C-alpha positions in Angstrom: 140.7 76.1 146.9 139.3 80.0 147.1 142.8 82.8 147.4 142.3 85.9 148.9 143.3 88.4 146.3 143.2 91.7 148.4 146.9 93.0 147.6 148.6 95.9 150.2 148.9 97.4 147.0 145.9 98.7 145.8 147.1 100.8 142.9 145.0 99.8 139.5 147.8 98.3 136.7 147.8 101.4 134.5 147.3 99.9 131.5 143.8 98.5 133.5 143.0 101.9 135.5 140.8 103.2 132.8 138.9 100.5 132.0 139.0 99.7 135.8 137.6 103.2 136.8 134.1 102.4 134.6 133.1 99.7 136.8 130.7 101.4 139.2 130.0 99.3 141.5 133.5 100.0 144.2 132.9 96.4 145.9 133.4 94.7 142.1 136.2 96.9 140.1 138.2 95.9 143.8 137.8 92.2 142.4 139.0 92.6 139.4 142.0 95.0 139.4 143.2 92.1 142.9 142.4 89.4 140.0 144.3 91.1 137.4 146.9 92.3 139.7 147.2 88.8 140.6 147.9 87.7 137.3 150.4 90.4 136.4 152.5 89.6 139.6 152.5 85.8 139.1 153.2 86.1 135.9 155.2 89.2 135.6 156.4 87.7 131.4 152.9 88.3 130.3 151.4 91.9 128.8 148.6 93.8 130.1 146.0 95.0 127.0 142.6 96.7 126.5 141.2 94.7 123.6 137.5 94.6 122.6 137.4 97.0 125.7 138.3 93.9 127.9 140.6 93.7 129.8 143.1 90.7 129.2 146.8 89.1 129.0 149.0 88.4 126.3 152.2 86.1 125.3 154.3 87.2 122.1 151.5 88.8 120.7 149.4 85.9 121.9 145.9 86.0 123.6 146.1 84.0 126.8 143.5 84.7 128.6 140.2 88.0 129.1 137.4 89.5 131.3 135.1 90.6 131.2 132.2 92.4 133.7 128.0 92.1 133.8 126.2 93.2 136.5 125.7 89.2 138.7 129.7 88.5 137.3 132.5 88.8 135.5 133.0 86.1 132.9 137.2 84.6 132.2 137.6 84.0 128.7 141.1 81.4 127.5 139.7 80.3 124.2 137.4 77.7 123.4 140.1 75.1 123.9 140.9 75.6 126.6 137.5 75.8 128.4 137.1 72.0 126.6 140.1 70.7 128.4 138.7 72.5 131.6 135.3 72.2 132.1 135.0 69.4 134.2 137.3 71.5 136.7 135.5 74.5 135.8 132.2 73.0 137.3 134.0 71.0 139.4 134.9 74.6 140.8 131.2 75.6 140.5 131.1 78.7 137.7 128.7 78.6 134.5 130.1 77.7 131.2 129.9 78.1 127.8 131.9 77.4 124.6 134.0 80.0 125.3 133.7 82.0 128.7 132.8 80.4 132.0 131.3 82.9 134.8 132.6 83.8 138.4 129.4 85.8 140.7 129.9 88.4 142.5 130.7 87.1 146.1 131.9 83.6 145.0 134.9 82.7 145.9 137.6 83.0 143.4 140.1 79.6 142.6 143.3 80.9 141.4 144.6 77.3 141.3 142.3 77.3 138.7 143.2 80.3 137.2 146.7 79.8 137.5 146.0 76.7 135.5 144.5 77.7 132.6 147.4 80.2 132.4 150.2 78.0 132.4 148.4 75.7 130.2 147.6 78.9 127.9 150.5 79.9 127.6 152.9 76.2 127.0 150.1 74.9 124.2 150.7 78.5 122.4 154.7 78.9 123.2 154.9 78.5 119.4 151.0 80.2 118.2 152.1 83.2 115.7 148.9 84.7 116.1 146.6 86.4 117.6 144.4 83.6 118.0 144.9 80.0 117.9 
């Protein structure tokens, strides 16, 4: 399922503004900006941070999800345990995947339902986690 990411407010999240400005392709920048804003609006308790030169969201100091941009795609990295749990759903969405991340090609629909499920799983699964990584 694809949901339209376009928002009336196109201002980037302040923590991500400098990173987003480094994405040369304006359409790609818009896609990533809209996705990060969608996460921030739907999970307002998550903290937006830049670490390892990548935009990511944390919850009580623990990693929830992160993103990186490449020439032909952007990557979504929810940690290995989450990748294992959602392997079938990621495959059904048509995304390439490794043990640690999946790739959404530019122009490919962004499955927001899947992303929401992944984020909700990580929040719940890591609610008592006291470290950054599992």
